[in-house]
C-alpha positions in Angstrom: 0.0 0.0 0.0 1.5 3.3 -1.1 1.2 6.5 1.0 -0.2 9.7 -0.6 0.3 13.3 0.5 -3.1 15.0 0.7 -1.8 18.4 -0.5 -0.5 16.7 -3.7 -3.9 15.0 -4.1 -5.7 18.4 -3.7 -3.4 20.1 -6.2 -4.1 17.4 -8.8 -7.9 17.6 -8.6 -9.6 19.0 -11.7 -11.6 22.2 -11.5 -14.9 20.4 -12.1 -14.8 18.6 -8.7 -14.6 21.8 -6.7 -17.9 23.2 -5.4 -18.4 26.5 -3.6 -20.4 25.8 -0.5 -21.0 27.5 2.8 -19.8 25.9 6.0 -22.4 27.9 8.0 -22.7 31.4 9.5 -19.6 32.9 11.1 -18.9 36.1 12.9 -18.3 37.9 9.6 -21.2 36.3 7.6 -21.2 33.1 5.5 -18.1 31.0 5.6 -17.7 30.2 1.9 -15.1 27.8 0.7 -14.4 25.6 -2.3 -14.8 21.9 -1.3 -13.9 18.7 -3.0 -14.7 15.1 -2.0 -12.4 12.3 -3.0 -13.7 8.7 -2.5 -11.0 6.7 -0.8 -12.3 3.2 0.1 -15.5 1.4 0.7 -16.4 -1.5 2.9 -19.8 -3.1 3.8 -21.8 0.1 3.1 -19.3 2.4 4.8 -17.0 4.8 2.9 -13.7 6.5 3.6 -13.4 9.8 1.9 -11.1 12.7 1.8 -12.9 16.1 2.2 -10.8 19.0 1.0 -11.5 22.6 1.9 -9.9 25.4 -0.1 -10.0 29.1 0.8 -11.1 31.7 -1.8 -7.9 33.7 -1.5 -5.4 34.4 -4.3 -3.0 32.0 -2.6 -5.5 29.4 -1.1 -5.1 27.6 2.1 -6.2 24.0 2.4 -7.7 22.0 5.2 -8.2 18.2 5.0 -10.7 15.9 6.7 -10.7 12.1 6.5 -14.2 10.9 6.9 -15.8 7.5 7.6 -19.5 7.4 7.2 -22.3 5.3 5.8 -22.2 5.5 2.0 -25.7 7.0 1.8 -24.7 9.9 4.0 -21.2 10.4 2.6 -22.0 13.2 0.2 -20.4 16.5 -0.2 -23.2 18.7 1.2 -23.7 16.6 4.4 -20.0 16.4 5.1 -19.5 20.1 4.6 -22.3 20.8 7.0 -20.7 18.5 9.6 -17.2 20.1 9.1 -18.8 23.5 9.5 -19.9 22.6 13.0 -16.3 22.3 14.1 -16.2 26.1 14.6 -18.9 26.0 17.3 -16.9 23.4 19.1 -13.7 25.4 18.9 -15.5 28.6 20.1 -16.8 26.6 23.1 -13.3 25.4 24.0 -11.9 28.9 23.7 -14.6 30.2 26.0 -13.9 27.3 28.5 -10.2 28.2 28.4 -10.8 31.9 29.0 -13.6 31.7 31.5 -13.4 28.4 33.2 -9.7 27.5 33.3 -9.8 24.6 30.9 -6.2 25.1 30.0 -4.9 25.6 33.6 -4.4 22.0 34.7 -1.3 20.4 36.1 -2.2 16.8 36.5 -0.1 13.6 36.5 -2.7 11.0 35.7 -5.6 10.7 33.4 -8.1 10.6 36.3 -7.1 14.1 37.4 -7.2 15.4 33.8 -10.6 13.9 33.3 -12.0 15.5 36.4 -10.6 18.9 35.6 -11.9 18.8 32.0 -15.3 17.6 33.2 -15.7 20.3 35.8 -14.4 23.0 33.5 -16.9 22.1 30.8 -19.7 21.7 33.4 -18.9 25.2 34.6 -19.1 26.5 31.0 -22.6 24.9 30.7 -23.8 26.6 33.9 -22.4 30.0 32.8 -24.0 29.6 29.3 -27.4 28.8 30.8 -27.1 31.8 33.3 -26.2 34.1 30.4 -29.2 32.9 28.3 -31.5 33.4 31.3 -30.1 36.9 31.9 -30.6 37.9 28.2 -34.2 36.6 28.4 -34.9 38.6 31.6 -33.2 41.7 30.1 -35.4 41.5 27.0 -38.6 41.1 29.0 -37.9 44.0 31.4 -36.5 46.3 28.8 -33.3 48.2 28.8 -34.7 51.4 30.3 -35.7 49.7 33.6 -32.4 47.9 33.9 -30.2 51.0 33.5 -31.8 53.1 36.2 -31.2 52.7 39.9 -34.0 51.2 41.9 -36.3 53.9 43.5 -35.2 53.0 47.0 -31.5 53.6 46.2 -31.9 57.0 44.5 -32.6 59.1 47.6 -29.7 57.6 49.5 -27.3 58.4 46.7 -28.6 62.0 46.4 -28.3 62.4 50.2 -24.7 61.2 50.1 -23.8 63.7 47.3 -25.2 66.7 49.3 
């Protein structure tokens, strides 16, 4: 069995196999890329494929995904949608690193690492739910009520200033 470099495979693909598809919404709008799907191997209704993503820049950057999926679901549109979900996972991990200390572990065994990761991700879930509830409450009460001091606090603040 001979090894193949995926970048060489991508460079040899004809223009007709590249399709421009969106990987979903991003912070700056649609994430459009050119995509190609190379069938690799098939066994008992399952298929190995190479999914190639090419940026739209003058000097394109490539990303490669090896997939293993049922043959019926191993089509370009489905695999691009799945690859596009990767960004949401990366954003969640970045949030967990910044807010929950996901990257601040010093453990010597997998049990400690597992506990740390589990607690950090659980903390992120709790924070996300609390934020969602806060946004919901904020919308219901309206911004004008939330920015003013409560009536009971106003006279005390005025008295202190005098």
